[in-house]
C-alpha positions in Angstrom: 20.9 0.0 7.6 21.8 2.6 5.2 24.7 5.8 6.3 22.7 8.5 5.0 21.3 10.0 7.8 18.2 9.9 9.8 14.4 9.1 7.5 10.9 9.8 8.0 10.0 6.6 7.9 10.3 2.9 8.9 10.2 0.7 6.0 9.3 -3.0 7.3 9.8 -5.9 4.9 7.5 -8.8 5.1 4.7 -5.5 5.6 1.3 -6.6 7.0 2.9 -10.4 8.2 2.7 -10.0 11.9 2.1 -7.9 15.4 5.1 -7.0 15.3 4.5 -3.6 12.7 2.1 -2.6 15.1 4.6 -2.1 17.4 6.6 -0.1 15.2 4.1 1.7 14.2 3.2 3.1 18.1 7.5 3.4 18.5 7.8 5.1 14.8 4.9 7.7 16.0 7.2 8.8 18.9 10.2 9.8 17.1 7.9 11.8 14.7 8.1 8.7 11.4 5.9 6.5 10.1 5.9 3.2 8.8 5.5 2.0 5.7 5.0 -1.6 3.1 8.1 -2.5 1.1 8.5 -0.6 -2.0 9.9 -3.1 -4.1 8.4 -6.5 -2.8 8.7 -8.0 -6.0 12.8 -7.6 -5.3 12.3 -10.8 -2.3 14.1 -9.3 0.4 11.9 -10.7 2.9 12.9 -14.5 1.7 16.7 -13.8 1.4 17.0 -11.9 4.4 18.6 -13.4 7.7 15.4 -13.6 10.1 13.7 -15.4 6.9 15.3 -18.3 8.7 12.3 -17.7 12.0 9.5 -16.9 9.8 9.8 -20.1 7.9 9.8 -22.2 10.5 6.6 -20.0 12.6 8.3 -17.6 14.7 7.3 -14.0 13.6 10.8 -11.7 13.2 10.6 -8.4 12.2 13.7 -6.6 9.1 12.6 -2.6 9.3 14.6 0.6 8.9 14.7 4.0 8.1 15.2 4.1 4.2 12.6 6.0 1.7 12.4 9.8 2.8 16.0 11.3 4.2 14.7 14.2 6.9 17.5 16.2 5.4 17.0 15.4 1.6 13.5 13.9 0.4 12.7 11.0 -1.2 14.0 11.3 -4.7 17.7 11.9 -3.1 17.0 7.7 -0.8 15.7 6.1 -3.6 19.1 7.6 -5.8 21.0 6.6 -3.4 19.0 3.5 -2.0 20.1 2.0 -6.1 23.5 3.4 -6.2 24.4 1.0 -2.9 22.3 -2.1 -3.8 23.7 -1.8 -7.4 27.7 -0.5 -6.4 28.3 -1.8 -2.1 25.7 -4.1 -1.0 27.2 -7.5 -0.2 30.7 -6.7 -2.1 33.9 -5.9 -1.1 33.2 -2.2 -0.6 30.6 -2.5 2.0 33.1 -1.5 4.4 32.8 2.2 6.6 33.4 5.1 4.7 34.3 8.5 6.6 31.2 10.4 4.8 28.4 8.4 6.5 26.0 9.7 8.4 24.8 6.6 11.2 22.7 9.5 12.9 19.6 7.5 11.3 21.1 4.2 12.5 21.0 5.2 16.0 17.2 5.9 15.6 16.4 2.7 13.9 18.5 1.2 16.8 16.8 3.2 19.6 13.1 2.2 17.4 14.1 -1.7 17.6 14.8 -1.5 21.0 12.1 0.0 22.3 9.9 -2.2 20.1 12.5 -5.2 22.2 11.4 -3.7 25.4 7.8 -3.6 24.6 8.2 -7.5 23.8 9.6 -8.1 26.5 7.3 -7.0 28.6 4.3 -8.9 27.4 2.7 -11.2 28.5 1.9 -12.8 24.7 4.0 -14.1 22.0 3.4 -11.9 19.1 1.2 -13.9 16.3 0.9 -13.9 12.4 -1.8 -11.5 10.8 -4.9 -13.3 9.0 -3.1 -14.0 5.7 -0.2 -14.7 6.6 1.9 -17.9 4.9 3.5 -18.1 8.0 0.6 -18.1 10.5 -0.6 -21.9 9.8 2.9 -23.3 10.9 2.8 -21.3 13.8 -0.5 -22.3 14.7 0.4 -26.3 13.6 3.4 -26.0 16.3 1.3 -25.0 18.9 -1.5 -27.9 19.2 
């Protein structure tokens, strides 16, 4: 999660994979936010992320965060900041807390993801892979 304040969006890495994003959409709208697909799927982030261990064995998992459109500074600002962060800090010794961080957006994302978890915990059905997901066949095989 990026330390640049509140966002208008919730970016879903691996967009189109599972029902989980439908729950995110509902909860994001309650926060006056919208969801969008990862604008850089060619980076392979979905396949390099921690949650991928679940996906590859057929368990729907979610990677979502405010990312693209700063409520205060807009899309162009966030595009530049994300590139800067990935180039200079991500998974490097400099990836540590700084005094200038604005964690309001991280807190908002945490509340959203809590609500997603709450909804899942109160459903009778397990989340499903969407048609076209490469992981759907694995899940269906394991359920037989």
